[in-house]
C-alpha positions, 0 to 999 in steps of 0.5 A: 500499499503507498503511504499517504501521509504528509508531514508540516514543515515551516521553512527557516530564512526567506532570502533568495534559495528560500523561493526555490525551496518553497517552490520544490514544495509545492510540487511535493504530495509528501509535505506542505509548508504550513508557516515561515519566519524570517527576521525581516518582516517583507522578507517573511510576509512575500514568502508568505503571500506568494507561497500561501502559508503563514509567518511567524515574528519570532523563530521561538513561535514556530517552534512552539507550534504544536502542528510542524513536524520539522524545519527547513533551514536557509539561513546564514551558515553562522546560525545553523548550530544554534537553531538546529540544537533550539529546534532538537529540544523542542523534538521538530526534525531538522533539515539544514542547507549546507553547509551544515556549519562553519565549524568541525565543533558546531556540525558535531553539535548538531548532530549530537543534539539530534541524535539524543532528542532522536529527531531527524537531520539532513543535509541540503548535498543537492548536487550527487542527486543530479542524474549524471552525478548519479550516473557517474556512480553506475559507472564507476561501481559497475567497472566501466572505467577500470580501477579509477586514478583521480578525479578532478572537478570545478565551481565557479561563478561570479557571485563574488562581484554581488557581495555586500557588507550586509551579506553574511558570505562578505565575511570570511571567518565563521561569523560569515562564510569562510573559504569564501567560494570554496565554502560556497560552491566547492562544498557541494563538489566535496560532497560528491567527491565522497560519495564517488569514492569514499574518504579523503585523507589530505589536501594541499591548499592555495586561496587568494583574493585578486577582484571581488570587492568582500574581503574573502578569498574569490579563487581557491585551489585544491589537490587532496588524495583519498585513502585509496591513493587515488588523486584529486584535484578541486578549483573554485573561484567566486569571480569567474563566468560559470563552469560546473564539472568533473573528470572522472580518470579510470585504467580503462576509461574516463568520465566528464560530466558537464553542469551547462547553469543558463544566464538567468536573472538569479532568483530564476537561476536558483529555480533551474535547479530544479530543472538542471538534469536537462542542462547535464551532460556526461560523456564516456572516453573508452581506451583504445576508441577516439573521441567519446560517446554521449551516456542517456540520462533521465532527468528529475528533480533533485530540490524536490528529492530533497523535501520528499526524501525528508519527509520519508525519514520524518515518517519511517524513522530512515536514515536521510542520505546526506545525513549530519556526519556525510556533511561533517566529511564534506566541511572537514576537507574546507577546513583542512584546506582552510588550514593548509591554506594558511599555513602553508601546508598539507593537512589532514581531514578530521575524522 
């Protein structure tokens, strides 16, 4: 029998990404967006009017509602821990957008609090849910590339020029968004790297601040080594046109996954992530053959998939694919890169 139950959610934060999340919630048969909160009254009232949900005057008012099962936190990084701990104390399930937190200590505290309260903690790492990335995983695990050798990737766009002092990403310390583009965008790739090949052992990073007004790093380069010996590269910057790609090398074949984001107004661009599969391409380069063959892909909606999985975990007690521990692994990559860039030495990822 099909489970037709739904869960009631509150959306915390009413920035641009929240509009994309709420739009996906409207498409879900598993959730109902009941209310929202943002400290800026005009933003929460606009979100409320646009999506037909209530709005609250405080975060605590949301938590005190008995008809709310879970929260979707689309808030600044440095608030994630405080908000998650308070939600867990009220018995509310938590979906928090990446990164889980700015620091490993905060992330661990969030995981422990949700475990002790018996509530779900899920982290928004949607890039691994793209059908192109799922296809990479399928082909790698199926032996298509032979033995893996190396992986490369880049996630960049010129968002840095739009940052203003009012944005939390303007600040490059733990009260804002340390590592700039690497924490904002590159952490998605760090999660995919873990998803494809397992634990990463060490990193060596360079960070520079070259072009954007904000006093944060706008270009980063990180090389890394898996526990298996496979090597990798991750580039991320805040100043160039959009670039999102992965290249996987093996003894029998190589794989290239390219995601081509369109040039759209920012809020439309964020909604586009629900249709990202239409602009994702995977090419297979086989040993001994000239050129590549295009790998067929189906289309999904990674944002909706996350929302539906969160509901399923709340209803059944299942563990989410992108749980706290996995998110902590991705954060460990970023924190090790920060350490390496600061010391000029290789850094080992925290356990």
